[in-house]
C-alpha positions in Angstrom: -15.9 12.1 21.4 -16.9 14.8 24.1 -18.6 13.5 27.2 -22.2 13.7 27.5 -23.3 16.9 29.3 -26.2 16.4 32.0 -28.1 19.1 33.9 -29.9 18.0 37.1 -32.5 20.6 38.1 -34.6 20.7 41.5 -36.2 23.3 43.4 -34.2 23.6 46.6 -30.8 22.7 47.7 -32.0 20.0 50.1 -33.2 18.0 47.3 -29.9 18.5 45.4 -28.0 17.1 48.4 -30.2 14.2 49.4 -31.5 13.1 45.9 -29.3 14.4 43.3 -25.8 14.7 44.6 -25.3 10.8 45.1 -26.5 10.0 41.4 -24.5 13.0 40.1 -21.2 11.5 41.7 -22.0 8.3 40.0 -22.5 9.8 36.5 -19.3 11.8 37.0 -17.4 8.6 37.8 -18.7 7.1 34.7 -17.4 10.0 32.6 -20.6 12.3 32.3 -20.2 15.9 32.8 -22.8 17.0 35.3 -24.1 20.3 36.6 -26.8 21.0 39.0 -29.3 23.9 39.1 -31.6 24.9 42.2 -32.7 28.0 43.9 -30.9 29.6 46.8 -33.4 31.7 48.8 -30.7 33.1 51.1 -31.8 31.5 54.2 -29.0 30.2 56.4 -29.9 26.6 55.8 -30.1 26.9 52.0 -27.0 28.9 51.9 -25.0 26.2 53.8 -26.4 23.6 51.5 -25.4 25.5 48.5 -21.9 25.9 50.1 -21.8 22.2 50.7 -22.6 21.3 47.0 -19.9 23.7 45.8 -17.4 22.2 48.2 -18.2 18.8 47.1 -17.0 19.8 43.7 -20.5 19.9 41.9 -21.0 22.8 39.3 -23.7 24.5 40.7 -26.0 27.2 39.0 -28.5 28.9 41.2 -31.6 30.1 39.8 -34.5 31.5 42.0 -37.5 29.1 41.8 -40.4 29.6 44.1 -42.5 26.6 45.3 -45.8 28.5 44.9 -47.3 29.3 41.6 -46.2 32.9 40.6 -46.5 33.6 36.9 -44.0 36.5 36.7 -41.4 35.0 38.8 -41.8 31.6 37.1 -41.5 33.1 33.7 -38.1 34.7 34.8 -36.9 31.5 36.1 -37.8 29.8 32.9 -36.0 32.4 31.0 -32.6 32.3 33.1 -32.7 28.4 33.0 -33.3 28.6 29.3 -30.3 30.7 28.6 -28.1 28.4 30.9 -29.2 25.4 28.7 -28.7 27.0 25.4 -25.3 28.3 26.5 -23.9 25.2 27.9 -25.6 22.8 25.3 -26.6 20.0 27.7 -27.6 16.8 26.1 -29.7 15.7 28.9 -31.8 17.8 31.2 -33.1 15.8 34.1 -35.7 17.6 36.4 -37.0 16.5 39.9 -39.8 17.8 42.2 -43.0 19.5 40.9 -42.1 23.1 40.5 -38.6 22.6 39.2 -40.2 19.9 36.9 -42.4 22.5 35.3 -39.7 25.3 35.0 -37.0 23.0 34.0 -38.9 20.8 31.4 -40.4 24.1 30.0 -37.0 25.9 29.6 -35.4 22.6 28.3 -38.1 22.3 25.6 -37.7 25.9 24.6 -33.9 25.4 24.4 -34.3 22.4 22.3 -32.3 20.1 24.8 -32.1 16.6 23.0 -33.3 14.6 25.9 -35.6 15.7 28.9 -36.3 13.5 31.8 -38.5 14.2 34.8 -38.5 12.2 38.1 -41.9 12.6 39.6 -41.5 11.6 43.5 -45.3 12.3 43.6 -47.6 14.2 41.4 -48.6 17.4 42.9 -52.4 17.0 42.2 -53.3 15.0 45.4 -56.8 14.6 46.8 -56.4 17.1 49.7 -56.1 20.1 47.3 -59.1 22.2 46.5 -60.8 20.9 43.2 -59.9 24.0 41.1 -56.2 23.8 42.2 -56.1 20.2 41.5 -57.4 20.7 37.9 -54.7 23.3 37.3 -52.1 21.0 38.6 -53.2 18.2 36.4 -53.2 20.5 33.4 -49.8 21.9 34.0 -48.5 18.4 34.5 -50.0 17.1 31.3 -48.4 20.0 29.6 -45.0 19.5 31.0 -45.4 15.8 30.4 -45.6 16.4 26.8 -42.2 18.2 26.8 -40.3 15.2 28.4 -39.1 12.0 26.7 -39.4 10.1 29.7 -41.1 10.4 33.4 -39.6 8.4 36.0 -41.5 7.5 39.1 -40.5 5.8 42.4 -43.3 3.3 42.7 -46.0 1.7 40.7 -48.6 3.2 42.6 -47.3 6.7 41.4 -47.1 5.3 37.9 -50.6 4.2 37.9 -51.8 7.7 39.4 -50.1 9.5 36.5 -51.5 7.1 33.8 -55.0 7.4 35.2 -54.8 11.1 35.0 -53.5 11.2 31.5 -50.1 12.7 32.2 -48.5 10.2 29.8 -48.9 6.7 28.6 -47.3 3.6 30.4 -44.5 3.5 27.8 -43.5 6.9 28.9 -43.8 6.7 32.6 -41.2 4.2 34.1 -40.9 3.0 37.7 -37.3 3.0 39.0 -37.4 2.2 42.9 -35.7 4.7 45.1 -32.2 3.6 46.2 -30.7 3.8 49.6 -27.1 4.0 50.4 -26.7 0.9 52.2 -23.0 1.7 53.4 -24.4 4.8 55.1 -27.5 3.3 56.4 -26.0 0.5 58.1 -26.7 -0.3 61.7 -23.2 -1.9 62.3 -21.5 1.5 61.2 -23.6 3.6 63.8 -23.4 1.0 66.6 -22.2 2.9 69.8 -22.8 6.4 68.1 -26.5 6.9 69.4 -27.7 10.3 69.9 -29.5 9.2 73.1 -26.8 11.2 75.2 -27.5 14.3 73.5 -31.1 14.3 74.7 -30.2 12.8 78.2 -32.1 9.6 77.2 -31.0 6.4 79.0 -30.2 3.2 76.8 -33.4 1.5 78.2 -35.8 4.4 77.5 -38.3 3.4 74.9 -37.7 5.9 71.8 -40.1 6.3 69.1 -38.5 8.4 66.2 -40.0 10.3 63.3 -38.1 12.1 60.6 -40.2 14.3 58.4 -40.7 17.8 57.1 -43.1 19.6 59.5 -45.7 20.1 56.7 -49.6 19.2 56.8 -49.3 16.2 54.6 -47.1 14.1 57.0 -49.9 13.7 59.5 -47.9 14.8 62.5 -51.0 16.2 64.4 -52.1 12.3 64.2 -48.6 11.4 65.6 -48.9 13.7 68.6 -52.4 12.3 69.4 -51.1 8.8 69.2 -48.2 9.9 71.2 -50.5 11.0 74.1 -52.2 7.7 74.2 -48.9 5.8 74.1 -47.6 8.0 77.2 -50.7 7.6 78.9 -50.0 3.8 79.1 -46.4 4.0 79.0 -45.2 7.2 80.7 -41.5 6.3 80.2 -41.7 6.4 76.4 -40.3 9.3 74.5 -40.9 10.6 71.0 -38.2 12.3 68.8 -39.3 14.2 65.8 -36.4 15.2 63.6 -37.3 17.9 61.0 -38.3 21.5 60.4 -41.1 23.2 58.6 -44.0 25.7 58.7 -46.0 23.5 61.3 -43.2 23.7 63.9 -44.8 26.3 66.3 -48.3 24.7 65.9 -46.9 21.2 66.7 -45.2 22.6 69.7 -48.4 24.2 70.8 -50.3 20.9 70.3 -47.8 19.0 72.4 -48.4 21.4 75.2 -52.3 21.2 74.8 -52.1 17.4 75.0 -49.9 17.4 78.1 -47.0 15.6 76.5 -44.5 18.4 76.0 -41.8 16.6 78.2 -42.2 13.3 76.4 -41.9 14.9 73.0 -38.4 16.1 71.6 -38.4 18.5 68.6 -34.8 17.9 67.5 -35.0 20.3 64.2 -33.3 19.6 61.1 -30.9 16.9 61.2 -28.1 16.0 58.5 -27.3 12.7 60.5 -30.4 10.7 59.8 -28.7 7.3 60.2 -27.5 8.3 63.7 -31.0 9.5 64.7 -32.4 6.1 63.4 -29.8 4.2 65.2 -31.2 5.5 68.5 -34.7 4.4 67.6 -36.8 1.3 69.0 -39.6 2.1 66.4 -39.9 4.6 63.5 -43.4 6.2 63.1 -44.8 8.5 60.4 -48.7 8.7 59.9 -48.1 10.4 56.5 -51.1 11.4 54.3 -49.1 11.4 51.1 -45.8 10.0 49.7 -44.2 9.7 46.4 -42.0 6.7 47.5 -41.5 6.9 51.6 -37.9 7.0 51.4 -37.5 7.6 55.1 -39.4 4.3 55.8 -36.8 2.4 53.6 -33.9 4.3 55.3 -35.4 3.1 58.8 -35.8 -0.4 57.4 -32.1 -0.4 56.2 -31.1 0.8 59.8 -33.0 -2.4 61.2 -35.6 -0.3 62.8 -39.3 -1.6 62.7 -41.8 0.8 61.3 -45.3 1.9 61.9 -47.0 3.8 59.0 -50.0 4.7 57.0 -51.6 1.7 55.0 -51.7 3.5 51.7 -50.0 3.3 48.3 -47.0 3.6 48.0 -46.1 2.8 51.4 -47.5 -0.7 51.1 -44.9 -1.1 48.3 -42.0 -0.2 50.6 -43.1 -1.8 53.9 -44.2 -5.4 54.2 -47.2 -5.2 56.6 -46.7 -7.6 59.4 -43.2 -8.5 58.5 -41.0 -5.3 58.5 -43.5 -3.1 60.4 -47.3 -2.5 60.9 -49.4 -0.3 58.6 -52.6 1.1 59.8 -55.4 3.4 58.1 -54.1 7.0 58.0 -55.6 9.6 60.4 -56.4 7.0 63.2 -54.4 8.1 66.2 -55.7 5.3 68.3 -54.8 2.6 65.8 -51.2 4.2 65.7 -51.0 4.1 69.4 -52.1 0.5 69.5 -49.6 -0.5 66.8 -46.7 1.3 68.7 -47.5 -0.3 72.1 -47.8 -3.7 70.6 -44.4 -3.6 69.2 -42.8 -2.0 72.2 -44.3 -4.9 74.2 -42.8 -7.7 71.9 -39.2 -7.4 71.9 -38.9 -10.6 70.0 -41.2 -9.3 67.3 -39.2 -6.2 67.0 -35.8 -8.1 66.4 -37.7 -10.4 63.8 -38.9 -7.2 62.0 -35.5 -5.5 62.3 -33.9 -8.4 60.5 -36.6 -8.7 57.7 -36.6 -4.8 57.2 -32.8 -4.7 56.5 -32.9 -7.9 54.1 -35.9 -6.2 52.2 -34.0 -3.0 51.6 -31.0 -4.9 50.5 -33.0 -7.1 47.9 -35.3 -4.2 46.5 -33.9 -0.7 47.3 -30.1 -0.8 46.9 -28.7 2.5 45.5 -26.3 1.1 43.2 -28.9 -0.8 41.4 -31.1 2.1 41.1 -28.1 4.3 39.6 -27.4 1.5 37.1 -30.9 1.5 36.0 -31.1 5.2 35.7 -27.9 5.3 33.4 -29.4 2.4 31.4 -32.5 4.6 30.7 -30.3 7.5 29.7 -28.3 5.3 27.4 -31.5 4.0 25.6 -32.6 7.7 25.0 -29.1 8.7 23.8 -29.3 5.9 21.2 -32.8 6.8 20.1 -31.7 10.4 19.6 -28.7 9.4 17.7 -26.3 10.4 20.3 -23.6 8.4 21.9 -20.6 8.5 24.4 -17.4 6.8 24.9 -17.7 3.6 26.8 -15.5 3.2 30.0 
């Protein structure tokens, strides 16, 4: 019998690299035939990621997809993806991220793909949107939700959010915790490979690290205000922000306005996140919205205590008081106090570091995540009367 054909769809290549390619490798090793579809907007970073995916041996189909709503462009994207699905005859179409989730599920439904799965790392209708926009997103998610056989979410908090907003019923929205590659995010592997020398930081310099896209919902203005308070008490402290995005220039200006431009390092996009985290004494992210908070789990896997926002689903990832400290979002003074308290208690940091690594090993191992995902695929294949050879 022929192998099961799976198409993984996301909006941008970075999602394909970080979230999709590890699972695609797992499926390929299990005998599935996997293809990936995402956009290629022509930027240097996007182009290099597309090249990376192809060099890694993935079959990649680039289809333009805009993040913002654009009826004509979106219709063209749906049409192109529809033709690809019909031509290739995929058994499973699995979408990730909001925009690709709508385009991909619509195209797969029109193409009569036997199985349609969507992973919602977070639903797009968050409270910070204008009410009219929020209502539109809820409507679109309900529509696309009707096209899917299964919606996978990273945390129970996201599952409940989807159920409350009637995206689907509890039998159709399933929680599968995000998985971390514990072989890659291993403090022992990165010992002695710190990036401190790259930024002329001494081994004893207190370093607080943040890894995030520079976008409004990450709470980075709050981070800079907290940094100013920390530096006011501990001038030797340095903050390193790894990531890029539309707020970069505004954040650079804010650092100057706060008088901390010499204490904050904007490191830009990094593809060596474990090495970045290996240099950290603390990881801090005052996020306003998360689907899972994978970067918190990555920091914990590296044995780095975290300071984050006390909100679902972060509360499912970070054990407050044991693997880090959680404080209410948008409270710079409270974030600063949490940072200072941990910097001043080395024994507590060591204790949290050990507990953090152990928690990720117990709950967020990537291999377990992949096995659970494939099990869900197999359940759907049986329900649809499809099957595949066992390895």
